[in-house]
VOBA-1610 file (N, C-alpha, C; in pm, whole numbers, padded with zeros to 5 digits, always signed):
BEGIN
Met+10482+07901+11499Met+10353+07988+11521Met+10321+08086+11419Asp+10190+08077+11420Asp+10151+08192+11367Asp+10023+08234+11346Ser+10005+08211+11491Ser+09872+08290+11626Ser+09916+08387+11611Trp+09762+08463+11719Trp+09786+08625+11780Trp+09904+08575+11952Asn+09977+08644+11959Asn+09990+08621+12161Asn+09861+08700+12194Ser+09766+08767+12187Ser+09718+08891+12279Ser+09579+08898+12140Ser+09509+08869+12200Ser+09361+08873+12179Ser+09303+09050+12152Glu+09328+09079+12274Glu+09308+09230+12245Glu+09437+09302+12131Met+09495+09251+12102Met+09615+09318+11980Met+09534+09281+11817Glu+09484+09144+11864Glu+09419+09073+11768Glu+09210+09172+11668Val+09168+09191+11781Val+09062+09282+11779Val+09103+09413+11699Leu+09186+09456+11808Leu+09277+09589+11712Leu+09328+09594+11627Ser+09323+09485+11540Ser+09417+09470+11398Ser+09332+09455+11331Ser+09185+09380+11357Ser+09059+09342+11261Ser+08969+09475+11240Val+08990+09536+11383Val+08902+09672+11348Val+08976+09822+11269Leu+09104+09803+11256Leu+09207+09898+11188Leu+09184+09867+11041Gly+09180+09719+11051Gly+09193+09674+10882Gly+09047+09693+10805Trp+08958+09711+10905Trp+08836+09703+10840Trp+08787+09871+10853Ile+08844+09948+10918Ile+08786+10132+10921Ile+08930+10101+10775Ala+08991+10091+10743Ala+09105+10132+10618Ala+08999+10051+10488Phe+08962+09935+10483Phe+08818+09898+10418Phe+08729+10015+10369Cys+08684+10045+10503Cys+08576+10113+10429Cys+08608+10227+10382Ala+08774+10264+10464Ala+08705+10461+10415Ala+08804+10471+10227Trp+08834+10331+10263Trp+08896+10339+10083Trp+08800+10313+09967Ser+08742+10243+10028Ser+08616+10164+09950Ser+08538+10268+09923Ile+08483+10334+10039Ile+08341+10479+09992Ile+08417+10578+09931Ser+08577+10572+09913Ser+08598+10686+09822Ser+08584+10668+09661Phe+08557+10552+09668Phe+08516+10492+09508Phe+08342+10576+09427Tyr+08322+10566+09597Tyr+08184+10574+09471Tyr+08144+10756+09480Pro+08172+10823+09449Pro+08137+11021+09415Pro+08162+10992+09314Gln+08269+10970+09234Gln+08276+10992+09139Gln+08182+10873+08977Val+08163+10790+09021Val+08053+10698+09000Val+07913+10718+08994Ile+07865+10793+09178Ile+07796+10896+09112Ile+07746+11030+09046Leu+07836+11073+09041Leu+07888+11173+08981Leu+07816+11158+08853Asn+07936+11029+08711Asn+07857+11005+08645Asn+07700+10938+08660Phe+07713+10930+08721Phe+07522+10833+08675Phe+07463+10956+08661Lys+07510+11089+08763Lys+07387+11162+08755Lys+07402+11293+08615Arg+07505+11306+08546Arg+07554+11376+08465Arg+07524+11330+08337Lys+07498+11135+08336Lys+07499+11111+08220Lys+07631+11112+08141Ser+07753+11166+08198Ser+07874+11189+08144Ser+07945+11188+08184Val+08101+11143+08108Val+08228+11107+08156Val+08310+11233+08119Val+08270+11345+08123Val+08304+11425+08008Val+08377+11490+08163Gly+08541+11517+08144Gly+08577+11581+08300Gly+08715+11478+08347Leu+08653+11327+08358Leu+08719+11228+08400Leu+08837+11220+08298Asn+08913+11126+08309Asn+09050+11160+08309Asn+09028+10993+08260Phe+09037+10974+08111Phe+09019+10810+08062Phe+09161+10707+08172Asp+09338+10821+08104Asp+09420+10771+08175Asp+09405+10688+08302Phe+09342+10797+08399Phe+09366+10744+08499Phe+09260+10649+08551Val+09189+10604+08555Val+09069+10494+08539Val+09132+10384+08448Val+09218+10351+08336Val+09277+10273+08280Val+09408+10180+08361Leu+09508+10298+08402Leu+09612+10262+08506Leu+09553+10223+08666Asn+09428+10303+08694Asn+09383+10181+08817Asn+09337+10110+08797Leu+09296+10027+08768Leu+09223+09932+08673Leu+09342+09798+08668Thr+09442+09816+08641Thr+09585+09785+08654Thr+09614+09782+08793Lys+09587+09883+08865Lys+09672+09873+08992Lys+09614+09786+09075His+09463+09789+09070His+09414+09744+09163His+09374+09570+09083Ser+09388+09569+08951Ser+09420+09388+08930Ser+09520+09345+09011Ser+09561+09401+08959Ser+09749+09352+09011Ser+09783+09321+09199Tyr+09744+09457+09193Tyr+09706+09396+09399Tyr+09589+09291+09433Leu+09478+09219+09317Leu+09381+09158+09386Leu+09487+08998+09375Ile+09556+09012+09273Ile+09629+08845+09212Ile+09707+08890+09356Tyr+09774+08994+09399Tyr+09860+08938+09495Tyr+09779+08929+09629Asn+09740+08990+09682Asn+09653+08951+09775Asn+09594+08843+09748Ala+09514+08796+09704Ala+09468+08683+09662Ala+09545+08544+09662Ala+09679+08555+09573Ala+09784+08441+09596Ala+09859+08404+09734Val+09882+08547+09805Val+09942+08551+09941Val+09835+08448+10025Phe+09647+08535+10113Phe+09581+08499+10137Phe+09556+08365+10088Phe+09535+08279+09960Phe+09464+08159+09973Phe+09563+08052+09977Ser+09658+08100+09899Ser+09778+07974+09847Ser+09822+07946+09981Ser+09867+07785+10037Ser+09916+07756+10096Ser+10046+07704+10092Glu+10112+07744+09949Glu+10253+07741+09893Glu+10355+07890+09901Val+10236+07906+09899Val+10270+08094+09845Val+10308+08098+10040Gln+10168+08096+10095Gln+10287+08091+10243Gln+10357+08023+10303Arg+10408+07933+10275Arg+10455+07818+10256Arg+10587+07925+10245Gln+10629+07939+10076Gln+10764+08022+10038Gln+10782+08134+10159Tyr+10654+08167+10213Tyr+10666+08317+10270Tyr+10795+08300+10403Arg+10646+08195+10503Arg+10790+08154+10612Arg+10888+08108+10593Gln+10890+08010+10505Gln+11034+07957+10482Gln+11123+08083+10462Lys+11113+08207+10383Lys+11174+08377+10377Lys+11161+08405+10478Tyr+11076+08382+10547Tyr+11083+08494+10695Tyr+11095+08455+10783Gly+11058+08356+10866Gly+11102+08291+10965Gly+10965+08169+10965Ser+10928+08063+11019Ser+10818+07959+11025Ser+10721+08018+11147Asp+10774+08145+11194Asp+10676+08202+11319Asp+10626+08276+11288Glu+10624+08346+11167Glu+10572+08492+11124Glu+10429+08436+11040Met+10349+08570+11130Met+10239+08557+11053Met+10198+08612+10870Ile+10096+08574+10766Ile+10075+08673+10650Ile+10120+08788+10662Pro+10125+08827+10605Pro+10076+08984+10591Pro+09963+09017+10465Val+09925+08994+10500Val+09754+08990+10440Val+09631+08947+10520Ala+09541+09019+10509Ala+09415+08990+10593Ala+09298+08978+10496Ala+09202+08947+10604Ala+09076+08941+10472Ala+09050+09073+10418Asn+09032+09146+10519Asn+09024+09303+10439Asn+09102+09335+10307Asp+09193+09315+10331Asp+09265+09352+10220Asp+09241+09259+10098Val+09223+09128+10098Val+09115+09087+09961Val+08991+09108+09998Ala+08918+09185+10082Ala+08801+09261+10029Ala+08813+09374+09935Phe+08878+09440+10013Phe+08942+09578+09965Phe+08941+09595+09769Ser+09050+09494+09789Ser+09094+09437+09633Ser+08982+09399+09513Ile+08917+09299+09602Ile+08786+09275+09483Ile+08671+09395+09510His+08619+09471+09581His+08564+09575+09593His+08613+09701+09431Ala+08816+09696+09456Ala+08811+09801+09425Ala+08828+09791+09216Val+08834+09642+09227Val+08877+09630+09096Val+08682+09606+09003Val+08606+09599+09099Val+08448+09593+09022Val+08467+09724+09013Leu+08495+09829+09123Leu+08431+09986+09099Leu+08462+10062+09000Thr+08595+10034+09007Thr+08703+10082+08880Thr+08664+10010+08726Ala+08662+09911+08763Ala+08546+09833+08631Ala+08382+09895+08588Phe+08361+09914+08663Phe+08161+09932+08631Phe+08266+10137+08620Thr+08364+10188+08644Thr+08324+10294+08595Thr+08428+10328+08415Leu+08500+10203+08395Leu+08514+10206+08250Leu+08385+10149+08210Phe+08303+10104+08280Phe+08177+10069+08203Phe+08122+10167+08160Gln+08077+10291+08280Gln+08040+10424+08215Gln+08122+10545+08143Ile+08217+10487+08179Ile+08286+10541+07997Ile+08261+10522+07841Ala+08183+10403+07878Ala+08160+10292+07735Ala+08045+10376+07657Ile+07884+10358+07837Ile+07791+10365+07817Ile+07761+10590+07761Tyr+07792+10629+07896Tyr+07808+10787+07845Tyr+07828+10851+07775Asp+07779+10982+07786Asp+07909+11121+07687Asp+08001+11101+07733Arg+08154+11104+07620Arg+08251+11118+07634Arg+08344+11254+07570Gly+08269+11316+07520Gly+08251+11392+07471Gly+08386+11386+07307Ser+08535+11430+07379Ser+08608+11385+07283Ser+08735+11339+07338Gln+08710+11333+07435Gln+08833+11237+07564Gln+08823+11151+07497Lys+08873+11050+07472Lys+09021+10853+07507Lys+09126+10900+07550Val+09113+10749+07573Val+09262+10727+07587Val+09369+10760+07550Ser+09468+10798+07617Ser+09608+10834+07539Ser+09670+10675+07516Lys+09774+10724+07384Lys+09850+10609+07315Lys+09942+10604+07461Thr+10003+10699+07494Thr+10087+10689+07682Thr+10041+10593+07754Ser+09920+10567+07750Ser+09875+10521+07883Ser+09851+10380+07848Ile+09813+10362+07712Ile+09757+10240+07640Ile+09978+10204+07635Ser+09972+10200+07584Ser+10128+10154+07583Ser+10208+10125+07786Ile+10208+10213+07849Ile+10199+10195+07977Ile+10116+10058+08031Val+10033+10032+08017Val+09977+09880+08107Val+10002+09796+07970Ser+10033+09880+07861Ser+10036+09721+07783Ser+10201+09665+07844Val+10272+09718+07850Val+10488+09740+07850Val+10408+09616+08037Ala+10342+09680+08112Ala+10318+09671+08218Ala+10331+09542+08256Trp+10196+09452+08185Trp+10128+09328+08108Trp+10218+09267+08089Leu+10272+09287+07990Leu+10414+09201+07917Leu+10495+09155+08039Thr+10506+09224+08073Thr+10621+09233+08152Thr+10605+09126+08252Val+10458+09128+08345Val+10431+09018+08416Val+10414+08888+08367Ile+10434+08855+08242Ile+10352+08746+08190Ile+10542+08716+08175Val+10622+08760+08123Val+10741+08738+08138Val+10746+08673+08270Cys+10754+08776+08391Cys+10763+08715+08507Cys+10681+08576+08515Val+10572+08499+08492Val+10528+08398+08538Val+10622+08300+08429Phe+10624+08329+08340Phe+10705+08200+08268Phe+10877+08178+08329Ile+10871+08303+08382Ile+11006+08262+08495Ile+11003+08228+08601Ala+10898+08235+08614Ala+10896+08228+08763Ala+10838+07998+08771Ile+10758+08005+08689Ile+10731+07878+08664Ile+10840+07731+08669Pro+10889+07723+08618Pro+11008+07634+08639Pro+11046+07603+08743Lys+11128+07735+08781Lys+11129+07765+08948Lys+11058+07740+09049His+10916+07709+09045His+10794+07749+09132His+10808+07822+09241Ser+10859+07953+09190Ser+10891+08053+09299Ser+10738+08114+09281Trp+10653+08124+09344Trp+10548+08153+09351Trp+10540+08326+09456Leu+10595+08310+09519Leu+10610+08425+09642Leu+10680+08545+09505Trp+10760+08472+09457Trp+10836+08598+09371Trp+10700+08613+09265Leu+10720+08571+09215Leu+10569+08600+09118Leu+10506+08680+09147Ala+10456+08669+09277Ala+10349+08796+09340Ala+10409+08882+09425Ser+10499+08890+09448Ser+10550+08950+09461Ser+10629+09079+09356Cys+10622+09011+09205Cys+10636+09101+09132Cys+10469+09183+09080Phe+10308+09164+09073Phe+10275+09161+09127Phe+10206+09295+09184Ser+10261+09321+09355Ser+10235+09390+09411Ser+10344+09501+09376Thr+10501+09473+09326Thr+10556+09579+09275Thr+10511+09637+09143Leu+10398+09544+09099Leu+10329+09636+08959Leu+10241+09746+09004Gln+10159+09688+09123Gln+10052+09767+09208Gln+10154+09891+09263Val+10194+09912+09292Val+10295+10002+09338Val+10330+10102+09294Ile+10365+10074+09206Ile+10413+10201+09034Ile+10299+10211+08958Met+10207+10192+08945Met+10053+10211+08909Met+10031+10328+08976Thr+10017+10352+09123Thr+09956+10341+09195Thr+10094+10514+09233Val+10197+10530+09182Val+10292+10646+09206Val+10250+10765+09075Ile+10276+10670+08974Ile+10167+10709+08827Ile+10029+10733+08824Lys+09980+10726+08908Lys+09820+10799+08875Lys+09835+10902+08984Tyr+09893+10928+09074Tyr+09855+11028+09145Tyr+09902+11184+09072Ile+10001+11142+08972Ile+10113+11247+08947Ile+10060+11355+08843Pro+09930+11329+08790Pro+09902+11418+08674Pro+09767+11530+08763Gln+09749+11463+08870Gln+09675+11518+08921Gln+09686+11648+08998Ala+09806+11641+09085Ala+09937+11696+09073Ala+09999+11794+09013Ile+10021+11775+08970Ile+10064+11845+08859Ile+09938+11961+08803Met+09836+11913+08786Met+09746+11980+08683Met+09695+12041+08850Asn+09666+12040+08994Asn+09635+12134+09074Asn+09791+12248+09086Phe+09932+12252+09050Phe+09979+12319+09032Phe+09967+12471+08936Arg+09924+12428+08811Arg+09936+12504+08681Arg+09805+12579+08717Arg+09690+12503+08751Arg+09590+12598+08762Arg+09609+12679+08864Gln+09715+12664+09011Gln+09687+12716+09105Gln+09516+12705+09196Ser+09471+12586+09170Ser+09365+12545+09270Ser+09290+12424+09287Thr+09211+12358+09321Thr+09228+12226+09374Thr+09070+12192+09363Ile+08985+12320+09314Ile+08868+12337+09291Ile+08806+12208+09155Gly+08720+12204+09146Gly+08662+12030+09086Gly+08721+11920+09137Phe+08824+11909+09244Phe+08877+11791+09305Phe+08828+11735+09425Ser+08759+11664+09385Ser+08686+11592+09591Ser+08801+11601+09648Ile+08790+11708+09798Ile+08919+11689+09894Ile+08878+11576+09967Gly+08726+11568+09944Gly+08683+11434+10047Gly+08733+11297+10022Asn+08780+11285+09930Asn+08808+11126+09857Asn+08941+11139+09899Ile+08986+11256+09877Ile+09126+11220+09949Ile+09173+11186+10141Leu+09075+11271+10188Leu+09041+11273+10322Leu+09022+11101+10351Leu+08932+11083+10289Leu+08921+10935+10330Leu+09039+10835+10280Asp+09100+10868+10151Asp+09269+10808+10152Asp+09321+10821+10257Leu+09323+10912+10304Leu+09429+10903+10380Leu+09377+10867+10514Leu+09288+10848+10524Leu+09239+10798+10688Leu+09292+10619+10671Gly+09291+10571+10528Gly+09243+10446+10466Gly+09447+10411+10473Gly+09464+10476+10443Gly+09650+10470+10411Gly+09682+10466+10606Leu+09639+10522+10683Leu+09692+10614+10841Leu+09649+10433+10925Thr+09510+10373+10866Thr+09473+10285+11006Thr+09545+10148+10852Asn+09576+10164+10761Asn+09624+10051+10714Asn+09745+10010+10806Tyr+09797+10164+10812Tyr+09964+10112+10850Tyr+09947+10091+11020Gly+09843+10132+11081Gly+09782+10077+11186Gly+09828+09932+11237Gln+09691+09859+11102Gln+09675+09766+11154Gln+09856+09652+11133Met+09949+09663+10986Met+10069+09645+11025Met+10113+09690+11108Ala+10097+09749+11261Ala+10188+09824+11308Ala+10197+09750+11488Val+09979+09686+11476Val+09959+09599+11551Val+10009+09526+11578Gln+09984+09402+11439Gln+10071+09283+11432Gln+10178+09263+11442Ser+10236+09360+11391Ser+10416+09368+11422Ser+10469+09397+11585Ile+10365+09448+11607Ile+10395+09471+11777Ile+10324+09325+11905Asp+10237+09294+11833Asp+10222+09145+11893Asp+10284+09028+11843Gln+10392+09052+11738Gln+10460+08918+11684Gln+10602+08942+11761His+10672+09064+11816His+10775+09103+11836His+10842+09119+11717Ser+10839+09197+11599Ser+10908+09170+11500Ser+10820+09290+11412Trp+10947+09283+11283Trp+10867+09427+11179Trp+10933+09383+11062Val+10915+09269+11032Val+10958+09132+10930Val+10794+09192+10862Asn+10700+09209+10933Asn+10599+09219+10872Asn+10583+09381+10703Phe+10656+09453+10756Phe+10680+09547+10709Phe+10733+09538+10569Tyr+10832+09458+10573Tyr+10943+09468+10452Tyr+10938+09368+10420Gly+10884+09265+10502Gly+10807+09096+10395Gly+10651+09119+10324Asn+10607+09273+10315Asn+10500+09297+10265Asn+10506+09422+10144Ile+10573+09444+10131Ile+10696+09579+10108Ile+10585+09646+09954Gly+10516+09557+09915Gly+10385+09659+09815Gly+10289+09729+09946Lys+10256+09692+10045Lys+10144+09713+10093Lys+10173+09833+10204Thr+10311+09795+10248Thr+10383+09903+10251Thr+10436+10014+10185Leu+10496+09993+10041Leu+10489+10122+10029Leu+10344+10142+09941Leu+10253+10104+09935Leu+10110+10148+09861Leu+10055+10256+10016Ser+10065+10213+10081Ser+09986+10345+10244Ser+10106+10442+10199Leu+10248+10438+10190Leu+10266+10503+10195Leu+10345+10657+10020Val+10333+10610+09997Val+10304+10638+09833Val+10131+10691+09854Ser+10060+10658+09895Ser+09919+10728+09946Ser+09920+10829+10026Val+09977+10822+10130Val+09976+10923+10254Val+10053+11041+10189Phe+10182+11034+10133Phe+10283+11103+10072Phe+10165+11247+09989Phe+10080+11170+09913Phe+10046+11192+09773Phe+09886+11299+09891Asp+09838+11240+09974Asp+09722+11271+10055Asp+09730+11427+10070Leu+09859+11376+10213Leu+09888+11486+10216Leu+09952+11643+10147Leu+10011+11589+10008Leu+10030+11691+09908Leu+09928+11683+09854Phe+09789+11695+09830Phe+09697+11740+09771Phe+09595+11794+09873Ile+09671+11763+10030Ile+09572+11827+10123Ile+09611+11982+10140Phe+09770+11983+10151Phe+09829+12129+10132Phe+09821+12228+10055Gln+09790+12173+09889Gln+09752+12226+09803Gln+09602+12275+09815His+09523+12179+09888His+09414+12264+09876His+09381+12351+09985Tyr+09452+12332+10111Tyr+09325+12427+10203Tyr+09474+12509+10225Val+09608+12519+10201Val+09722+12544+10250Val+09822+12703+10046Leu+09805+12611+09995Leu+09838+12641+09842Leu+09755+12793+09761Tyr+09642+12689+09787Tyr+09510+12722+09716Tyr+09383+12672+09796Pro+09374+12784+09843Pro+09279+12770+09956Pro+09126+12887+09908Ala+08995+12846+09864Ala+08914+12884+09776Ala+08912+13016+09885Lys+08968+13124+09806Lys+08894+13260+09840Lys+08781+13320+09813Thr+08789+13418+09964Thr+08628+13480+10017Thr+08613+13599+09913Thr+08507+13642+09843Thr+08595+13768+09729Thr+08426+13781+09705Met+08399+13898+09654Met+08284+13958+09638Met+08239+13896+09403Lys+08317+13770+09367Lys+08284+13721+09276Lys+08216+13598+09352Pro+08085+13586+09263Pro+07967+13464+09310Pro+08077+13337+09268Pro+07980+13246+09309Pro+08055+13058+09317Pro+08037+13076+09165Pro+08158+12997+09106Pro+08151+12880+08970Pro+07987+12826+09042Ser+07937+12785+08882Ser+07807+12744+08869Ser+07843+12587+08917Pro+07752+12485+08997Pro+07788+12354+09018Pro+07792+12288+08897Asp+07723+12304+08786Asp+07706+12229+08661Asp+07881+12266+08602Leu+07931+12399+08565Leu+08071+12413+08573Leu+08168+12307+08626Val+08185+12385+08790Val+08290+12288+08838Val+08260+12111+08843Ser+08145+12074+08783Ser+08131+11915+08838Ser+08178+11921+08629Gln+08232+11978+08535Gln+08307+11937+08445Gln+08440+11926+08485Glu+08517+11983+08607Glu+08640+12046+08569Glu+08671+11840+08542Pro+08811+11850+08465Pro+08866+11740+08477Pro+08953+11710+08625Leu+08970+11538+08640Leu+08981+11533+08781Leu+09134+11506+08752Val+09172+11454+08667Val+09350+11491+08691Val+09347+11530+08512Ile+09510+11625+08510Ile+09504+11675+08410Ile+09505+11540+08258Ser+09451+11637+08150Ser+09453+11544+08038Ser+09640+11551+07994Ser+09627+11339+07935Ser+09735+11323+07891Ser+09850+11438+07793Glu+09731+11499+07752Glu+09796+11490+07549Glu+09865+11687+07665His+09831+11740+07794His+09866+11825+07819His+09958+11809+07954Ala+10042+11678+07966Ala+10082+11657+08079Ala+10239+11629+08030
//
């Protein structure tokens, strides 16, 4: 059986899932709007965007494979139990599609707006190249054995690795500057809301099914939320505790200057 035992739990899971989808999705827009208003992407780290596109693309492939492929679902139930529900919901697929589109649009903005002297670093290009070459190797390994669930898990693992990498430069930059000025805490609060409600959705499904395989059966989604929540809490601690905005006689910085602060540290100084 792969249906819900409680209709109330099903509704609650759906509500939590779509809250996560909305919170995570809305968090993409401030940067896109800022780029449009300034007609410039100076201050936006291109490495962050490139790594983020790889992350969301791999997550979309995983979610789509698990949600739409009957063969992947069969292999999943064969591995974790025939009575287990698949660990990917419609909101997961919707979020992934939205994330890829918005991140790709941000790359389009980088191509058409003023970039100054900024460019994608060789380090970022190397990381992305190695990541996709590794996935290609996994594809050739999976084809003879028809190991489609394992292949989907490879994409899931890739997006978790990209998630960890993309957050680190911002945390380091905040520490070096001893400030979070120019970095939107609103994005982080929305991301934290998305991560917590995502965990809530998984917990509700596990409680309804009387099984916690939902967490370790979808390790990518579990680790994604865990990593996101960890860095969100770190950024919140930096913003409100370590480097709070000080009330002094010094006039506040010009909005134009603040808007040009880099969102993540340049890879050349990492």
